[in-house]
C-alpha positions in Angstrom: 3.4 37.1 58.1 2.7 36.0 61.7 0.1 37.4 64.0 2.6 37.4 66.9 6.3 36.9 67.1 7.9 36.3 70.5 11.6 37.0 71.0 12.8 34.5 73.7 11.7 31.1 74.7 12.3 31.1 78.4 9.4 31.0 80.9 7.9 34.4 79.8 8.3 33.7 76.1 7.1 30.1 76.1 4.2 31.0 78.3 3.2 33.8 76.0 3.5 31.4 73.0 1.4 28.8 74.7 -1.5 31.4 75.1 -1.1 32.9 71.6 -0.9 29.6 69.8 -3.7 28.1 71.8 -5.8 31.1 70.9 -5.3 30.2 67.2 -2.9 33.0 66.5 -0.1 32.3 64.0 2.9 32.4 66.4 6.6 32.4 65.8 9.2 32.2 68.6 12.7 33.3 67.9 15.1 32.1 70.5 18.9 32.6 70.8 19.2 29.7 73.3 20.7 32.0 76.0 18.1 31.8 78.7 19.4 32.3 82.2 16.8 29.7 83.2 18.9 27.0 81.4 21.3 27.3 84.4 18.7 27.1 87.1 17.5 24.5 89.6 13.9 25.3 90.5 12.1 24.3 93.7 9.5 27.0 93.9 7.6 26.9 90.6 3.9 26.2 91.5 2.5 23.1 90.0 5.9 21.6 89.1 8.0 19.3 91.2 11.7 20.2 91.6 12.9 20.7 88.1 16.0 21.8 86.2 15.8 25.0 84.2 16.6 23.2 80.9 13.7 20.7 81.6 11.3 23.6 82.5 12.2 25.4 79.3 11.8 22.2 77.2 8.3 21.6 78.8 7.2 25.1 78.0 8.3 24.9 74.4 6.6 21.5 74.0 3.3 22.9 75.4 3.4 25.9 72.9 4.4 23.7 70.0 1.4 21.4 70.7 -0.8 24.3 69.7 1.2 25.2 66.6 3.8 27.7 67.8 6.8 27.6 65.5 10.3 27.8 67.0 13.4 29.1 65.2 16.8 29.3 66.8 18.1 32.8 65.9 19.4 35.9 67.6 17.3 38.9 66.7 19.4 42.0 66.1 16.7 44.7 65.3 13.0 45.4 65.0 11.7 47.9 62.5 8.1 49.2 62.9 6.2 49.3 59.7 2.6 50.4 58.9 0.6 47.9 61.1 3.4 45.4 61.5 6.9 44.9 62.8 9.9 43.6 60.7 12.3 41.4 62.6 15.9 41.1 61.6 18.2 38.3 62.8 22.0 38.3 63.0 22.0 35.5 60.4 20.3 37.8 57.9 16.8 36.3 58.0 13.8 38.6 58.2 10.4 37.8 59.6 7.2 40.0 59.9 4.5 40.0 62.5 1.5 42.1 63.4 2.7 42.2 67.1 6.0 41.3 68.8 6.5 40.4 72.4 10.0 40.8 73.8 10.8 38.1 76.4 14.6 38.4 76.3 15.3 38.1 80.0 18.2 40.1 81.1 19.1 41.2 77.5 18.1 44.7 76.3 20.7 45.3 73.6 18.3 44.5 70.7 15.6 46.6 72.3 17.9 49.6 72.6 19.2 49.1 69.0 15.5 49.2 67.9 14.8 52.5 69.6 12.7 50.9 72.4 12.7 53.0 75.6 14.5 51.5 78.6 15.0 52.5 82.1 17.1 51.4 85.1 16.2 48.0 86.5 15.1 47.4 90.1 16.0 43.7 90.6 19.4 42.7 91.8 21.8 42.2 88.8 19.3 43.7 86.4 20.8 47.0 85.3 18.4 47.9 82.5 14.8 47.0 81.6 12.4 47.9 78.9 10.0 50.7 79.9 6.4 49.2 79.6 2.9 50.1 80.6 1.1 47.9 83.1 -0.3 46.0 80.0 3.1 45.4 78.6 3.2 48.0 75.8 6.5 49.6 74.9 6.9 53.0 73.2 7.0 51.3 69.8 3.7 50.5 68.1 2.8 46.8 68.2 5.9 45.9 70.4 5.3 44.6 73.8 7.6 43.2 76.5 7.1 40.5 79.2 9.1 38.9 82.0 12.4 40.0 83.4 13.1 42.4 80.5 9.9 44.2 81.4 11.0 44.6 85.1 9.1 41.8 86.8 10.8 39.5 89.4 13.2 37.1 87.9 11.5 34.1 89.4 10.3 31.6 86.7 6.7 31.5 88.1 6.5 35.3 88.0 8.0 35.7 84.5 5.8 32.9 83.1 2.7 34.6 84.6 3.8 37.9 83.1 4.3 36.3 79.7 0.7 34.9 79.9 -0.7 38.3 80.9 1.0 40.2 78.1 -0.1 37.5 75.6 -3.7 37.8 76.7 -3.5 41.6 76.2 -2.1 41.1 72.7 -4.8 38.5 71.8 -7.4 40.8 73.2 -6.2 43.7 71.0 -6.1 41.4 67.9 -9.6 40.1 68.6 -11.1 43.5 69.5 -12.5 42.1 72.8 -11.2 40.8 76.0 -9.8 37.2 75.6 -10.3 34.6 78.2 -9.1 31.0 78.0 -10.7 28.7 80.6 -10.7 25.0 79.9 -13.1 22.7 81.8 -12.8 19.2 83.0 -14.3 16.6 80.7 -16.9 14.4 82.3 
């Protein structure tokens, strides 16, 4: 059983995983390796020099793994809400369970729709459908959240990464029962 499972390891998912793992939460990231970021060249990601999408994704995954996030390559086919947790089914037949799930599936909403998660029309160019979320990132399903492009934010990597962090902080705060803040300080 994981505290948090994140579906997708692009900028939103890896950023969420970085925050959840660093907060000491048992974190699983399930990724189908289909991130649109893997085809990108990025010159507008704050704090990073010009970088290829594959390199940005690799750096994000490495940062999250440093704090203990586990990565599994698998395509999630369906989520099933249980009493206080969510069962995660993959196309390969594996099943995982987590207290909370964060969807960070980019442009892909088929698994969300198959799981009964409410969607609505997208507003970004080329994004036809998004998951319907509250400002905190909650979906209509208990313990299921969404972040990044699938949640309707701008497709730019810096924006989706920030949204992944925001939703992760909200999930951590709910698990902890108080607002979570992660501020490191320079060592003298």
